[in-house]
Backbone as CSV, one residue per row, in Angstrom:
resi,resn,N_x,N_y,N_z,CA_x,CA_y,CA_z,C_x,C_y,C_z
1,MET,10.178,-50.991,8.551,9.992,-49.556,8.356,10.100,-48.755,9.634
2,LYS,9.576,-49.343,10.750,9.680,-48.667,12.003,11.140,-48.505,12.472
3,LYS,11.944,-49.561,12.211,13.312,-49.526,12.630,14.032,-48.452,11.807
4,THR,13.672,-48.308,10.536,14.330,-47.336,9.641,14.002,-45.956,10.122
5,ILE,12.735,-45.668,10.473,12.344,-44.353,10.927,13.022,-43.994,12.280
6,ILE,13.120,-44.988,13.164,13.811,-44.775,14.425,15.274,-44.427,14.223
7,SER,15.896,-45.197,13.320,17.290,-44.951,13.042,17.566,-43.531,12.462
8,LEU,16.651,-43.108,11.550,16.750,-41.750,10.995,16.581,-40.659,12.050
9,LEU,15.612,-40.882,12.938,15.388,-39.879,14.006,16.559,-39.802,14.921
10,MET,17.171,-40.949,15.246,18.329,-40.964,16.178,19.552,-40.256,15.462
11,ALA,19.656,-40.501,14.139,20.769,-39.852,13.361,20.535,-38.399,13.380
12,ALA,19.314,-37.929,13.073,19.013,-36.493,13.088,19.202,-35.809,14.455
13,THR,18.864,-36.548,15.473,19.049,-36.047,16.829,20.522,-35.847,17.180
14,ALA,21.297,-36.846,16.760,22.766,-36.840,17.048,23.352,-35.650,16.225
15,ALA,22.808,-35.328,15.048,23.475,-34.286,14.197,23.119,-32.880,14.667
16,VAL,22.050,-32.721,15.473,21.619,-31.362,15.882,22.705,-30.643,16.633
17,PRO,23.305,-31.227,17.699,24.355,-30.485,18.443,25.486,-30.086,17.533
18,ALA,25.865,-30.934,16.606,26.988,-30.600,15.693,26.644,-29.384,14.847
19,CYS,25.406,-29.334,14.277,24.991,-28.225,13.494,24.863,-26.987,14.329
20,ALA,24.258,-27.148,15.551,24.040,-26.001,16.424,25.376,-25.324,16.850
21,ASP,26.379,-26.155,17.023,27.684,-25.601,17.405,28.162,-24.590,16.353
22,GLY,27.914,-24.925,15.066,28.354,-24.016,14.014,27.437,-22.797,13.838
23,ILE,26.146,-23.057,13.907,25.112,-22.021,13.738,25.180,-20.961,14.845
24,PHE,25.310,-21.422,16.055,25.216,-20.521,17.213,26.508,-20.021,17.761
25,ASP,27.653,-20.355,17.061,28.936,-19.803,17.521,29.077,-18.393,17.035
26,ASN,29.799,-17.604,17.908,30.158,-16.214,17.540,28.967,-15.321,17.307
27,LEU,27.804,-15.580,17.914,26.714,-14.665,17.772,26.914,-13.387,18.515
28,ARG,26.394,-12.293,17.911,26.415,-10.997,18.591,25.016,-10.471,18.675
29,TYR,24.707,-9.833,19.838,23.365,-9.419,20.163,23.361,-7.882,20.374
30,ASP,22.277,-7.257,20.011,22.094,-5.824,20.242,20.653,-5.479,20.514
31,LEU,20.417,-4.520,21.341,19.058,-3.968,21.578,18.849,-2.751,20.613
32,ARG,17.615,-2.631,20.148,17.340,-1.519,19.234,16.078,-0.796,19.604
33,ALA,16.107,0.474,19.480,14.871,1.306,19.712,14.907,2.434,18.659
34,GLY,13.691,2.629,18.067,13.653,3.587,16.977,12.259,4.183,16.729
35,TYR,12.167,4.980,15.779,10.971,5.676,15.362,10.649,5.430,13.949
36,ASN,9.373,5.044,13.584,9.000,4.706,12.283,8.338,5.960,11.600
37,LEU,8.726,6.269,10.442,8.160,7.501,9.767,7.857,7.036,8.328
38,GLY,6.598,7.214,7.947,6.212,6.858,6.611,4.662,6.811,6.455
39,GLY,4.193,5.871,5.718,2.737,5.796,5.479,2.348,4.572,4.630
40,THR,1.024,4.519,4.401,0.420,3.485,3.594,-0.109,4.132,2.379
41,ALA,0.435,3.850,1.216,0.105,4.575,0.009,0.217,3.680,-1.264
42,PRO,-0.422,4.055,-2.352,-0.222,3.311,-3.638,1.126,3.626,-4.238
43,MET,1.613,2.777,-5.071,2.865,2.993,-5.754,2.615,3.889,-6.993
44,GLY,3.041,5.195,-6.825,2.687,6.159,-7.860,1.413,6.840,-7.448
45,MET,1.383,8.149,-7.484,0.200,8.898,-7.155,-0.813,8.874,-8.268
46,PRO,-1.989,8.213,-7.953,-3.087,8.199,-8.921,-3.683,9.528,-9.194
47,ALA,-4.313,9.718,-10.373,-4.918,11.023,-10.770,-6.026,11.354,-9.813
48,SER,-6.695,10.372,-9.154,-7.780,10.723,-8.236,-7.344,11.400,-6.960
49,ILE,-6.048,11.258,-6.645,-5.507,12.030,-5.492,-4.845,13.256,-6.025
50,ARG,-5.438,14.443,-5.754,-4.966,15.662,-6.346,-3.821,16.267,-5.571
51,SER,-3.829,16.158,-4.222,-2.787,16.726,-3.426,-2.754,16.127,-2.002
52,LEU,-1.603,16.104,-1.403,-1.434,15.765,-0.005,-1.358,17.040,0.795
53,ASP,-2.410,17.313,1.578,-2.500,18.653,2.215,-1.817,18.731,3.567
54,SER,-1.777,17.601,4.256,-1.078,17.597,5.633,-0.660,16.240,6.007
55,TYR,0.404,16.186,6.744,0.958,14.848,7.314,1.320,15.118,8.745
56,LYS,0.757,14.450,9.657,0.992,14.609,11.092,1.707,13.376,11.634
57,LEU,2.716,13.632,12.421,3.507,12.528,13.065,2.621,11.829,14.066
58,THR,2.853,10.511,14.133,2.094,9.620,15.051,3.187,8.985,15.940
59,PRO,2.802,8.446,17.130,3.691,7.737,18.040,4.131,6.389,17.504
60,SER,4.888,6.336,16.420,5.196,4.995,15.744,6.564,4.574,16.229
61,VAL,6.588,3.780,17.280,7.832,3.385,17.886,8.220,1.944,17.543
62,MET,9.456,1.627,17.757,9.936,0.287,17.519,10.987,-0.105,18.547
63,ILE,10.848,-1.307,19.091,11.893,-1.919,20.064,12.170,-3.278,19.556
64,GLY,13.430,-3.733,19.681,13.708,-5.077,19.215,15.035,-5.574,19.714
65,LEU,15.237,-6.886,19.441,16.498,-7.545,19.777,17.054,-8.051,18.378
66,GLY,18.321,-7.680,18.148,18.953,-8.061,16.868,20.044,-9.178,17.174
67,VAL,20.229,-10.088,16.286,21.197,-11.118,16.261,21.988,-11.117,15.069
68,TYR,23.318,-11.075,15.236,24.250,-11.020,14.053,25.156,-12.191,14.023
69,LYS,25.315,-12.886,12.909,26.160,-14.046,12.710,27.202,-13.717,11.652
70,PRO,28.518,-13.581,12.017,29.510,-13.380,10.994,29.771,-14.657,10.216
71,LEU,29.975,-14.540,8.903,30.225,-15.652,8.035,31.690,-15.634,7.487
72,THR,32.109,-14.380,7.096,33.486,-14.219,6.657,33.966,-12.934,7.289
73,GLU,35.119,-12.409,6.838,35.679,-11.164,7.398,34.726,-10.023,7.249
74,HIS,33.946,-9.973,6.152,33.125,-8.832,5.828,31.609,-9.213,5.811
75,TRP,31.297,-10.480,5.335,29.924,-10.814,5.187,29.324,-11.542,6.429
76,GLY,28.034,-11.384,6.590,27.333,-11.986,7.698,25.856,-11.994,7.498
77,LEU,25.107,-12.473,8.456,23.628,-12.493,8.479,23.131,-11.833,9.771
78,THR,22.014,-11.108,9.630,21.461,-10.518,10.888,19.950,-10.819,10.826
79,SER,19.398,-11.035,12.001,18.012,-11.304,12.156,17.574,-10.726,13.512
80,GLY,16.436,-11.221,14.067,16.001,-10.735,15.407,14.447,-10.648,15.407
81,LEU,13.952,-9.904,16.345,12.504,-9.780,16.487,12.250,-8.316,16.958
82,ARG,11.269,-7.752,16.260,10.936,-6.379,16.543,9.423,-6.252,16.927
83,LEU,9.124,-5.499,17.944,7.781,-5.083,18.254,7.646,-3.605,17.801
84,GLU,6.757,-3.373,16.876,6.719,-2.017,16.275,5.312,-1.566,15.993
85,ASN,5.153,-0.237,15.935,3.935,0.416,15.552,4.167,1.278,14.320
86,LYS,3.310,1.089,13.327,3.399,1.930,12.103,2.038,2.616,11.949
87,GLY,2.138,3.957,11.841,0.916,4.661,11.743,1.073,5.949,10.805
88,MET,-0.076,6.482,10.451,-0.050,7.735,9.598,-1.310,8.542,9.904
89,ASN,-1.281,9.834,9.656,-2.402,10.683,9.854,-2.252,11.743,8.813
90,ILE,-3.136,11.726,7.770,-2.965,12.548,6.628,-4.326,13.182,6.218
91,ASP,-4.229,14.363,5.507,-5.341,14.952,4.814,-5.031,15.109,3.364
92,ALA,-5.933,14.763,2.444,-5.629,14.882,1.036,-6.929,15.413,0.393
93,THR,-6.692,16.029,-0.839,-7.762,16.480,-1.741,-7.871,15.422,-2.860
94,VAL,-9.077,14.944,-3.078,-9.301,13.907,-4.070,-10.392,14.218,-5.024
95,LYS,-10.382,13.614,-6.212,-11.430,13.830,-7.182,-11.809,12.520,-7.844
96,ASN,-13.129,12.207,-7.830,-13.623,10.915,-8.367,-12.884,9.777,-7.739
97,TYR,-12.824,9.768,-6.444,-12.129,8.773,-5.623,-13.149,7.783,-5.073
98,HIS,-12.970,6.478,-5.418,-13.930,5.441,-5.013,-13.930,5.363,-3.524
99,MET,-15.108,5.500,-2.855,-15.182,5.464,-1.435,-16.512,4.758,-0.985
100,ARG,-16.462,4.265,0.238,-17.694,3.734,0.857,-17.761,4.401,2.226
101,ILE,-18.810,5.121,2.496,-18.928,5.870,3.780,-20.274,5.619,4.436
102,VAL,-20.273,6.051,5.700,-21.535,6.032,6.466,-21.844,7.493,6.850
103,ARG,-23.075,7.898,6.543,-23.489,9.352,6.816,-24.959,9.280,7.309
104,GLY,-25.167,9.765,8.544,-26.515,9.706,9.119,-27.069,8.311,9.275
105,GLY,-26.266,7.332,9.482,-26.652,5.969,9.632,-26.875,5.245,8.341
106,GLN,-26.647,5.934,7.222,-26.821,5.331,5.908,-25.494,5.065,5.258
107,SER,-25.368,3.854,4.653,-24.125,3.423,3.979,-24.227,3.845,2.505
108,LEU,-23.253,4.552,2.023,-23.230,5.063,0.624,-21.870,4.698,0.028
109,GLU,-21.918,4.327,-1.270,-20.653,3.971,-1.976,-20.708,4.662,-3.359
110,GLY,-19.618,5.204,-3.823,-19.531,5.864,-5.067,-18.255,6.608,-5.270
111,MET,-18.291,7.647,-6.026,-17.098,8.470,-6.429,-17.176,9.749,-5.677
112,PHE,-16.146,9.945,-4.819,-16.048,11.143,-3.955,-15.144,12.216,-4.467
113,THR,-15.511,13.487,-4.413,-14.653,14.599,-4.682,-14.642,15.519,-3.473
114,GLY,-13.553,15.839,-2.956,-13.441,16.751,-1.800,-12.216,16.451,-0.931
115,LYS,-12.391,16.639,0.382,-11.311,16.366,1.293,-11.430,15.026,1.977
116,ASN,-10.254,14.385,2.116,-10.310,13.035,2.742,-9.275,13.046,3.907
117,HIS,-9.731,12.667,5.051,-8.801,12.490,6.220,-8.674,11.034,6.586
118,SER,-7.404,10.524,6.647,-7.226,9.127,6.951,-6.274,8.965,8.133
119,GLU,-6.559,7.964,8.983,-5.720,7.607,10.079,-5.524,6.117,10.031
120,ALA,-4.251,5.668,10.131,-3.935,4.245,10.195,-2.987,3.890,11.322
121,GLU,-3.170,2.760,11.886,-2.227,2.346,12.933,-2.164,0.817,12.921
122,GLN,-0.945,0.291,13.053,-0.715,-1.163,12.974,0.370,-1.495,14.051
123,TRP,-0.002,-2.434,14.930,0.980,-3.034,15.910,1.378,-4.384,15.352
124,MET,2.665,-4.639,15.333,3.126,-5.864,14.730,4.383,-6.417,15.292
125,LEU,4.642,-7.692,15.086,5.921,-8.371,15.328,6.625,-8.558,14.001
126,THR,7.811,-8.155,13.844,8.520,-8.233,12.593,9.770,-9.079,12.722
127,LEU,10.009,-9.956,11.771,11.127,-10.832,11.761,11.933,-10.546,10.431
128,PRO,13.088,-9.830,10.519,13.872,-9.615,9.307,14.930,-10.671,9.203
129,LEU,15.446,-10.933,7.968,16.510,-11.784,7.693,17.361,-11.133,6.621
130,GLN,18.525,-10.529,6.964,19.269,-9.701,6.073,20.738,-10.160,5.943
131,ALA,21.195,-10.049,4.729,22.663,-10.223,4.459,23.305,-8.883,4.877
132,THR,24.485,-8.938,5.452,25.227,-7.729,5.887,26.633,-7.677,5.326
133,TYR,27.064,-6.491,5.073,28.488,-6.294,4.651,29.096,-5.297,5.591
134,THR,30.139,-5.728,6.341,30.822,-4.835,7.329,32.004,-4.267,6.681
135,PHE,32.108,-2.888,6.676,33.328,-2.243,6.082,34.429,-2.268,7.142
136,ASN,34.079,-1.988,8.399,34.986,-2.008,9.550,34.179,-2.218,10.830
137,GLU,34.782,-1.969,11.950,34.082,-2.226,13.190,32.959,-1.251,13.490
138,LYS,32.909,-0.177,12.676,31.910,0.833,12.964,30.787,0.864,11.976
139,VAL,30.970,0.512,10.714,29.936,0.671,9.691,29.628,-0.633,9.013
140,CYS,28.342,-0.902,8.879,27.896,-2.032,8.011,26.528,-1.665,7.317
141,VAL,26.287,-2.351,6.193,25.085,-2.125,5.454,24.351,-3.502,5.353
142,LYS,23.042,-3.533,5.113,22.303,-4.759,5.198,21.082,-4.683,4.309
143,ILE,20.654,-5.828,3.778,19.437,-5.894,2.951,18.946,-7.323,2.996
144,GLY,17.564,-7.425,2.953,16.920,-8.706,2.945,15.450,-8.654,3.245
145,PRO,14.761,-9.782,3.174,13.315,-9.787,3.328,12.887,-9.677,4.821
146,TYR,11.668,-9.367,5.042,11.105,-9.338,6.401,9.665,-9.887,6.367
147,LEU,9.231,-10.444,7.474,7.858,-10.902,7.603,7.288,-10.295,8.867
148,SER,6.074,-9.748,8.756,5.405,-9.073,9.937,4.044,-9.776,10.190
149,TYR,3.830,-10.075,11.438,2.487,-10.510,11.905,1.806,-9.263,12.577
150,VAL,0.717,-8.839,11.954,0.063,-7.606,12.463,-0.991,-8.039,13.556
151,ARG,-0.749,-7.685,14.760,-1.548,-8.082,15.889,-2.890,-7.215,15.963
152,SER,-2.716,-5.958,15.712,-3.917,-5.093,15.705,-3.783,-3.999,14.594
153,HIS,-4.844,-3.612,13.993,-4.737,-2.693,12.908,-6.032,-1.791,12.867
154,THR,-5.811,-0.537,12.404,-6.914,0.393,12.265,-6.674,1.195,11.032
155,PHE,-7.749,1.339,10.258,-7.699,2.279,9.093,-9.107,2.949,9.009
156,LYS,-9.146,4.181,9.361,-10.460,4.951,9.451,-10.184,6.349,9.019
157,GLY,-11.366,7.075,8.790,-11.283,8.468,8.452,-12.613,9.104,8.105
158,ASP,-12.557,10.244,7.412,-13.729,11.024,7.100,-13.578,11.561,5.681
159,ALA,-14.714,11.678,5.015,-14.821,12.392,3.761,-15.627,13.645,4.011
160,TYR,-15.158,14.813,3.596,-15.879,16.096,3.969,-15.558,17.203,2.958
161,ASP,-16.341,18.294,3.056,-16.106,19.443,2.205,-16.120,19.078,0.717
162,GLY,-17.146,18.313,0.331,-17.235,17.900,-1.082,-18.561,17.227,-1.331
163,TYR,-18.568,16.229,-2.254,-19.766,15.550,-2.590,-19.446,14.120,-3.064
164,LEU,-20.416,13.214,-2.894,-20.272,11.873,-3.394,-21.339,11.588,-4.412
165,ARG,-20.889,11.081,-5.563,-21.798,10.633,-6.628,-22.053,9.125,-6.373
166,VAL,-23.232,8.786,-6.028,-23.613,7.410,-5.663,-23.438,6.473,-6.870
167,ASN,-22.716,5.393,-6.613,-22.483,4.307,-7.563,-21.545,4.655,-8.659
168,ASP,-21.675,5.753,-9.370,-20.786,6.115,-10.452,-20.727,7.591,-10.603
169,PRO,-19.883,8.106,-11.454,-19.668,9.564,-11.582,-20.845,10.377,-12.005
170,THR,-21.911,9.748,-12.458,-23.137,10.463,-12.926,-24.293,10.160,-12.004
171,GLY,-24.050,9.476,-10.887,-25.101,9.119,-9.996,-25.606,10.285,-9.166
172,GLU,-26.549,9.972,-8.212,-27.108,11.014,-7.382,-25.994,11.679,-6.547
173,LYS,-26.112,13.053,-6.449,-25.065,13.791,-5.793,-25.450,14.015,-4.322
174,VAL,-24.550,13.621,-3.379,-24.792,13.773,-1.971,-23.721,14.729,-1.445
175,GLU,-24.197,15.897,-0.943,-23.250,16.837,-0.406,-22.724,16.430,0.951
176,LEU,-21.372,16.610,1.145,-20.828,16.316,2.419,-20.159,17.600,3.012
177,GLY,-20.524,17.930,4.220,-20.062,19.199,4.872,-18.793,19.017,5.619
178,THR,-18.523,19.972,6.482,-17.323,19.963,7.306,-17.546,19.693,8.780
179,VAL,-18.801,19.855,9.268,-19.104,19.639,10.650,-19.363,18.115,10.874
180,GLU,-19.451,17.715,12.113,-19.534,16.265,12.484,-20.698,15.610,11.775
181,GLY,-21.885,16.142,11.884,-23.060,15.472,11.355,-23.151,15.406,9.818
182,ASP,-22.393,16.288,9.141,-22.481,16.395,7.730,-21.374,15.647,6.994
183,ARG,-20.404,15.121,7.775,-19.299,14.370,7.147,-19.729,12.949,6.868
184,GLY,-18.975,12.293,6.047,-19.078,10.827,5.830,-17.925,10.137,6.471
185,SER,-18.127,9.159,7.279,-17.042,8.412,7.968,-16.916,7.008,7.408
186,TYR,-15.698,6.495,7.594,-15.446,5.086,7.163,-14.501,4.397,8.076
187,ASP,-14.505,3.132,8.164,-13.692,2.319,9.011,-13.437,0.960,8.314
188,PHE,-12.233,0.820,7.773,-11.894,-0.388,6.985,-10.980,-1.266,7.836
189,SER,-10.984,-1.160,9.155,-10.048,-1.902,9.970,-10.163,-3.421,9.843
190,ASP,-11.388,-3.936,9.695,-11.647,-5.330,9.625,-11.237,-5.935,8.255
191,ASP,-10.913,-5.052,7.272,-10.509,-5.544,5.991,-9.020,-5.607,5.846
192,MET,-8.218,-5.374,6.852,-6.749,-5.386,6.767,-6.190,-6.758,6.993
193,ARG,-5.009,-6.929,6.397,-4.261,-8.210,6.486,-3.578,-8.374,7.805
194,ASN,-3.427,-9.634,8.256,-2.618,-9.944,9.472,-1.154,-10.292,9.143
195,LEU,-0.876,-10.632,7.926,0.555,-10.964,7.534,0.979,-10.059,6.463
196,GLN,2.190,-9.504,6.606,2.762,-8.678,5.562,4.235,-9.099,5.344
197,TRP,4.755,-8.911,4.133,6.160,-9.189,3.891,6.650,-8.213,2.869
198,GLY,7.953,-8.036,2.857,8.630,-7.106,1.927,10.113,-7.192,2.050
199,VAL,10.773,-6.094,1.688,12.261,-6.027,1.812,12.638,-4.882,2.686
200,MET,13.689,-5.040,3.397,14.252,-4.062,4.320,15.703,-3.842,4.077
201,ALA,16.125,-2.598,3.925,17.536,-2.271,3.755,17.926,-1.168,4.762
202,GLY,19.207,-1.174,5.068,19.633,-0.094,6.035,21.134,-0.116,6.327
203,ALA,21.546,0.652,7.280,22.900,0.805,7.649,23.037,1.049,9.154
204,ASP,24.062,0.548,9.778,24.440,0.763,11.173,25.779,1.527,11.259
205,TRP,25.871,2.396,12.183,27.164,3.141,12.478,27.311,3.087,14.001
206,HIS,28.399,2.475,14.443,28.751,2.505,15.850,29.795,3.555,16.153
207,PHE,29.385,4.550,16.876,30.303,5.590,17.304,31.014,5.297,18.603
208,HIS,30.645,4.203,19.204,31.181,3.816,20.514,31.301,2.308,20.462
209,LYS,32.049,1.723,21.436,32.169,0.221,21.466,30.838,-0.456,21.596
210,SER,29.956,0.176,22.368,28.634,-0.408,22.607,27.491,0.308,21.881
211,TRP,27.537,1.645,21.753,26.433,2.401,21.270,26.634,2.699,19.759
212,GLY,25.472,2.839,19.092,25.419,3.182,17.702,24.156,3.768,17.292
213,VAL,24.001,4.133,16.012,22.711,4.602,15.459,22.474,3.760,14.158
214,PHE,21.209,3.752,13.781,20.897,2.938,12.546,19.800,3.681,11.731
215,ALA,19.728,3.394,10.465,18.575,3.841,9.623,18.170,2.706,8.720
216,ASP,16.880,2.435,8.694,16.343,1.342,7.843,15.237,1.902,6.910
217,LEU,14.977,1.243,5.799,13.893,1.511,4.958,13.229,0.195,4.650
218,SER,11.889,0.098,5.036,11.133,-1.114,4.748,10.080,-0.865,3.684
219,TRP,9.957,-1.721,2.702,9.079,-1.559,1.556,8.175,-2.781,1.495
220,GLY,6.926,-2.671,1.761,6.027,-3.815,1.745,5.653,-4.231,0.320
221,PHE,5.719,-5.523,0.049,5.318,-6.122,-1.226,3.895,-6.498,-1.217
222,THR,3.248,-6.678,0.000,1.886,-6.999,0.084,1.128,-5.784,0.545
223,GLY,-0.113,-5.560,-0.005,-0.895,-4.400,0.448,-1.365,-4.685,1.866
224,VAL,-1.778,-3.586,2.511,-2.297,-3.708,3.890,-3.676,-4.328,3.963
225,PHE,-4.432,-4.307,2.834,-5.760,-4.805,2.791,-5.811,-6.214,2.205
226,LYS,-6.844,-6.931,2.613,-7.077,-8.297,2.076,-7.390,-8.211,0.558
227,LYS,-7.183,-9.298,-0.128,-7.461,-9.341,-1.531,-8.930,-9.145,-1.870
228,SER,-9.802,-9.483,-0.944,-11.221,-9.346,-1.104,-11.718,-7.901,-1.041
229,PHE,-10.857,-7.000,-0.589,-11.226,-5.623,-0.353,-11.033,-4.815,-1.626
230,HIS,-12.114,-4.161,-2.108,-12.041,-3.471,-3.391,-12.669,-2.053,-3.301
231,VAL,-12.851,-1.518,-2.090,-13.361,-0.135,-1.945,-12.312,0.832,-2.536
232,ILE,-11.085,0.774,-2.025,-10.001,1.556,-2.545,-9.434,0.919,-3.776
233,ASP,-9.454,1.585,-4.881,-9.049,0.926,-6.211,-7.581,0.562,-6.209
234,GLN,-6.709,1.366,-5.610,-5.301,1.116,-5.625,-4.893,0.252,-4.500
235,THR,-3.848,-0.593,-4.729,-3.282,-1.365,-3.619,-2.455,-0.423,-2.761
236,MET,-2.676,-0.512,-1.436,-2.016,0.364,-0.530,-0.796,-0.378,0.150
237,TYR,0.380,0.059,-0.083,1.584,-0.582,0.415,2.154,0.164,1.619
238,PRO,2.680,-0.587,2.639,3.330,0.102,3.762,4.796,0.405,3.415
239,VAL,5.183,1.683,3.429,6.510,2.112,3.145,6.946,2.989,4.311
240,TYR,7.971,2.537,5.047,8.401,3.270,6.232,9.891,3.288,6.359
241,GLY,10.393,4.392,6.861,11.743,4.575,7.246,11.888,4.519,8.794
242,THR,12.945,3.910,9.286,13.171,3.871,10.788,14.549,4.415,11.094
243,ILE,14.599,5.309,12.108,15.834,5.786,12.588,15.872,5.489,14.079
244,GLY,17.049,5.236,14.599,17.079,4.864,16.061,18.503,4.611,16.542
245,VAL,18.557,4.055,17.771,19.859,3.848,18.447,19.911,2.332,18.728
246,THR,21.151,1.838,18.814,21.425,0.404,19.045,22.483,0.348,20.148
247,TYR,22.264,-0.722,20.966,23.211,-0.962,22.063,23.706,-2.380,21.953
248,ARG,25.036,-2.527,21.701,25.639,-3.878,21.514,25.830,-4.572,22.853
249,MET,25.159,-5.706,22.981,25.262,-6.453,24.268,26.443,-7.422,24.293
250,LYS,26.815,-7.897,23.092,27.929,-8.905,23.065,28.637,-8.746,21.797
């Protein structure tokens, strides 16, 4: 048995260079820098969210290295590694929205009606794997899955200018004001996932031999919160668009 295992290992070792020659031939590399614009939201606006009152831009940047492998005249594969930040800063009006807040040192949970301010930020490493179709030397489209490891995450905010019904819609009514001491605050950062995956699609356009622009849309299939988190009734998915520039290195 030992001789058989050694023989198999030697055969596999001898085969690696031959496979590597094919896999790593004709690779093209590019540097990418962009800006992420989007948010973390349920699929479809629930009745409890009555309106989105404001959306503020956050410093959501992306830098990365892309690798492209041509397979045929038009088809290929692209991958790479991205360091990116995805954030949002929004204000919404809600009614009978399930919340857990802290007010005056007291933890309260129930149905909230009023104004809700939310801030989210996630720093992550993202690995995409996409099939590409190249129309010519300038334009290509791409689509495929991605996997993100979220290194740090924040999801916090305030409930204000309204009231909370403790436990259920007919429970004790707790008024929430607009000033610091009268608001209810929340921080669900520790309840967020460290791994996310979804699908990413986009297009590249090279207006120069080396320089180009790109646009991507990433749609998360996993919610940003752990399965054990049930404060927010709806699953919150990360949906972001990215626009940026690319520099072809090879």
